C-alpha positions in Angstrom: 0.0 0.0 0.0 2.8 2.4 0.9 4.5 1.7 -2.4 1.4 2.7 -4.4 1.1 6.0 -2.5 4.7 6.8 -3.3 4.2 6.1 -7.0 1.1 8.3 -7.0 2.9 11.1 -5.2 5.9 10.8 -7.6 3.6 10.9 -10.7 1.7 13.9 -9.3 5.0 15.7 -8.6 6.3 15.1 -12.1 3.0 16.2 -13.7 2.8 19.3 -11.4 6.4 20.3 -12.1 6.0 19.8 -15.9 2.8 21.9 -15.9 4.6 24.6 -13.8 7.5 24.8 -16.1 5.3 25.0 -19.1 3.2 27.7 -17.5 6.2 29.7 -16.6 7.8 29.4 -20.0 4.9 31.1 -21.9 4.7 34.5 -20.2 8.3 35.2 -21.2 7.8 34.9 -24.9 7.2 38.0 -26.9 3.6 38.4 -28.0 2.8 38.9 -31.6 1.9 42.4 -32.7 -0.9 43.1 -35.2 0.9 44.3 -38.3 -2.0 46.6 -39.3 -1.5 48.5 -36.1 -0.1 52.0 -36.5 2.5 51.4 -33.8 3.4 47.8 -34.8 7.1 48.7 -35.6 7.6 50.6 -32.4 5.9 47.9 -30.3 8.1 45.2 -31.8 11.3 47.3 -31.3 10.3 48.0 -27.7 9.6 44.3 -27.0 13.1 43.4 -28.3 14.9 46.1 -26.4 15.7 44.9 -22.9 17.2 48.2 -21.6 20.2 48.8 -19.5 20.9 46.5 -16.6 21.4 48.3 -13.3 24.3 47.6 -11.1 24.7 47.8 -7.3 27.2 50.6 -7.9 24.4 52.7 -9.3 22.8 53.0 -5.8 23.6 56.5 -4.4 25.7 56.9 -1.3 24.0 57.3 2.1 23.5 61.1 2.7 25.6 62.6 5.4 23.7 65.9 5.9 20.6 64.3 7.5 19.8 66.0 10.8 19.9 64.0 14.0 16.8 63.4 16.2 18.0 66.1 18.7 18.3 68.6 15.9 14.8 67.8 14.6 13.4 68.1 18.1 15.1 71.5 18.6 13.6 72.8 15.3 10.2 71.6 16.3 10.4 73.3 19.7 11.7 76.5 18.0 8.8 76.5 15.6 6.2 75.9 18.4 7.7 78.9 20.3 7.5 81.1 17.2 3.9 80.1 16.8 3.1 80.9 20.4 4.8 84.3 20.0 2.8 85.0 16.9 -0.5 84.1 18.7 0.4 86.5 21.5 1.3 89.2 19.1 -2.0 89.2 17.2 -4.2 88.5 20.3 -5.2 92.2 20.7 -6.6 92.4 17.2 -8.8 89.3 17.5 -12.4 89.5 18.4 -15.3 87.3 19.3 -19.0 87.6 18.4 -20.8 88.4 21.7 -24.2 89.9 22.5 -25.4 89.5 19.0 -29.1 89.2 19.9 -29.7 93.0 19.9 -28.1 93.3 16.5 -30.2 90.5 15.2 -33.4 92.0 16.6 -32.6 95.4 14.9 -31.8 93.6 11.6 -35.1 91.7 11.8 -37.0 95.0 12.5 -35.2 96.8 9.6 -35.8 94.0 7.1 -39.6 93.8 7.2 -40.7 91.3 4.6 -43.5 92.6 2.3 -46.9 91.5 3.3 -48.1 88.6 1.4 -51.7 88.6 0.6 -53.8 86.4 -1.6 -54.6 87.9 -5.0 -57.8 89.8 -5.2 -60.2 89.8 -8.1 -58.7 93.1 -9.4 -55.2 91.4 -9.4 -56.5 88.5 -11.3 -58.2 90.8 -13.8 -55.0 92.8 -14.3 -53.1 89.5 -14.9 -55.6 88.3 -17.4 -55.5 91.7 -19.3 -51.7 91.5 -19.4 -51.8 88.0 -20.8 -54.4 88.9 -23.4 -52.3 91.9 -24.5 -49.2 89.7 -24.7 -51.1 87.1 -26.8 -52.3 89.8 -29.1 -48.7 91.1 -29.7 -47.3 87.6 -30.2 -46.9 86.4 -33.8 -45.6 83.1 -35.1 -42.3 83.0 -36.8 -42.4 82.6 -40.6 -42.6 79.0 -41.8 -40.4 79.6 -44.8 -36.9 81.3 -44.4 -36.6 84.5 -46.4 
């Protein structure tokens, strides 16, 4: 029984490895380009060009002018102190909105909305007369261009 299991595992491994190698081989081939495409020549040339290989010597050197943690901390503290000094300097010119109810009451009193009343018979008659006049002045555009 154990011998058969080993054979099955061995066959499965061989089939799996063969399928894996076949699957990995196809993505690396160059795809065919439609010759009727307007960029067919450039696409083929770009596919064949592999570019420059980078080297470890191309990695830039580690910078030496990086500030230390203490220098960054000191700059932050200095900036916070400058901000506090600016806040203290502009404090006299800042204001808050207080006791605004008297102003709002005066504004409400000054801005009386017009009284809204339902239209009377005279208003309706005036509207109808205006509409009748407008219809009388209206004329259809010519059906034939001149």
